[in-house]
C-alpha distance (Angstrom), angle and dihedral (degrees) to the residues before:
residue distance angle dihedral
M1 . . .
K2 3.73 . .
Q3 3.83 92.4 .
T4 3.74 89.0 51.9
W5 3.83 91.5 58.6
K6 3.79 91.7 47.8
K7 3.84 90.3 54.5
A8 3.78 92.5 46.0
T9 3.71 91.4 49.8
I10 3.84 95.3 47.4
M11 3.76 90.7 44.4
G12 3.75 91.7 50.3
L13 3.85 92.3 52.6
F14 3.86 90.2 49.1
S15 3.83 90.8 50.3
F16 3.83 91.0 47.4
S17 3.72 92.4 52.1
A18 3.72 101.1 34.3
G19 3.82 94.4 103.4
C20 3.75 92.2 48.5
T21 3.97 126.2 88.3
G22 3.94 87.4 -140.5
L23 3.69 143.4 6.5
G24 3.92 89.3 -105.1
E25 3.76 86.5 66.8
A26 3.67 95.9 46.9
F27 3.92 87.6 58.2
S28 3.74 97.6 36.0
T29 3.77 115.7 160.9
V30 3.82 96.5 -175.6
Q31 3.85 112.5 141.5
A32 3.80 123.7 -168.6
T33 3.85 124.8 -166.9
P34 3.76 125.3 -170.9
R35 3.86 121.9 -153.4
M36 3.77 122.5 -172.7
L37 3.92 112.7 -134.2
D38 3.77 90.9 -176.0
D39 3.91 140.7 -27.2
H40 3.64 94.7 -62.6
T41 3.81 106.0 22.4
A42 3.78 130.4 73.8
V43 3.91 138.5 175.9
I44 3.62 116.0 -146.4
S45 3.90 113.5 -165.7
G46 3.92 121.5 -170.1
A47 3.72 132.5 -177.9
G48 3.74 133.4 -176.5
A49 3.78 134.3 -163.3
G50 3.80 124.6 -112.5
T51 3.88 89.7 -83.8
D52 3.71 94.0 54.2
T53 3.89 123.3 90.9
M54 3.81 125.7 -132.0
S55 3.76 88.1 -120.2
S56 3.84 90.9 56.5
V57 3.83 90.1 50.4
Q58 3.80 94.0 47.5
Q59 3.87 89.3 50.7
A60 3.75 92.8 49.3
V61 3.86 91.8 48.2
F62 3.92 91.0 46.9
R63 3.73 92.4 50.0
S64 3.76 91.3 46.5
A65 3.80 88.7 53.8
A66 3.77 89.2 53.9
A67 3.71 93.5 48.7
T68 3.84 90.1 45.7
A69 3.76 89.7 55.4
K70 3.78 94.1 47.1
N71 3.84 95.5 45.6
A72 3.73 91.0 52.1
G73 3.95 92.8 50.5
Y74 3.73 98.0 -98.5
Q75 3.75 126.8 132.3
Y76 3.91 102.4 -166.1
F77 3.71 140.5 31.2
V78 3.83 138.4 -171.2
V79 3.76 124.2 -152.8
L80 3.77 108.2 -124.3
D81 3.73 99.3 177.4
E82 3.81 141.5 3.0
Q83 3.73 128.2 -163.6
K84 3.90 118.1 -173.8
T85 3.82 124.0 -171.5
Q86 3.72 141.4 168.4
V87 3.81 113.5 -144.4
P88 3.75 121.2 -162.6
G89 3.68 109.3 -102.4
P90 3.91 133.1 -176.6
S91 3.72 124.0 -39.4
S92 3.71 129.2 -134.2
S93 3.72 134.7 -161.4
Y94 3.83 128.5 -158.6
G95 3.80 138.2 171.0
S96 3.80 136.9 53.3
K97 3.85 122.8 -44.1
Q98 3.75 89.4 -99.6
A99 3.71 98.5 48.1
R100 3.87 101.9 28.7
K101 3.83 112.7 160.7
T102 3.82 122.1 -164.7
Y103 3.86 125.1 -164.5
Q104 3.73 131.2 -173.5
L105 3.87 119.2 -133.8
S106 3.85 115.8 -149.2
E107 3.71 124.0 -144.0
P108 3.85 110.7 -137.0
R109 3.87 118.8 -138.0
D110 3.72 131.7 -172.4
E111 3.71 131.3 -177.2
L112 3.90 125.6 -170.5
T113 3.81 127.9 -171.2
V114 3.71 110.4 -157.7
R115 3.82 137.9 -178.8
L116 3.80 116.0 -141.0
Y117 3.91 126.1 -145.3
R118 3.76 137.1 -170.3
A119 3.72 120.3 -141.4
G120 3.87 109.3 -78.8
E121 3.79 94.4 27.4
I122 3.81 94.1 86.1
D123 3.76 136.3 22.0
P124 3.93 109.1 -101.0
S125 3.75 91.7 -135.5
H126 3.88 91.6 56.6
P127 3.89 108.5 134.7
G128 3.74 111.5 -100.7
L129 3.74 96.9 15.5
F130 3.85 118.4 143.1
A131 3.77 126.3 -161.1
A132 3.79 109.4 -134.3
D133 3.73 93.2 -145.6
S134 3.74 92.7 51.4
V135 3.75 93.8 49.7
L136 3.77 92.0 49.9
S137 3.69 96.1 46.6
E138 3.84 94.1 54.9
N139 3.69 117.1 107.5
V140 3.91 113.5 -106.4
R141 3.75 112.8 -131.4
């Protein structure tokens, strides 16, 4: 009986993380928050925990920018500004009393300022223009 529970737990973990490229993605804690500055401009802030990578935070913020555009009735967006930072997170210690090691985790943060456009407001071949539907339809890995 004990063996069956172990197998079920292990299989559940593998099933949960099967679509992820790493265990860190399976347990991602990235949160992205959009805030409209005016009718056409938004700031999307994202932060992760010490187990998240800067790339996972950037991806969540970028996808949130696309979702914000689409939810507000826009088809396109342009990134006006990006600010990436690493904030000190919790520290952790391991090892024996004689050989104790401590390491500091960092929490990645990203903030995008985007300008939103409807069809006909901007040339679709404009450099740096992203189509919200295309961004949202991409497979996340």
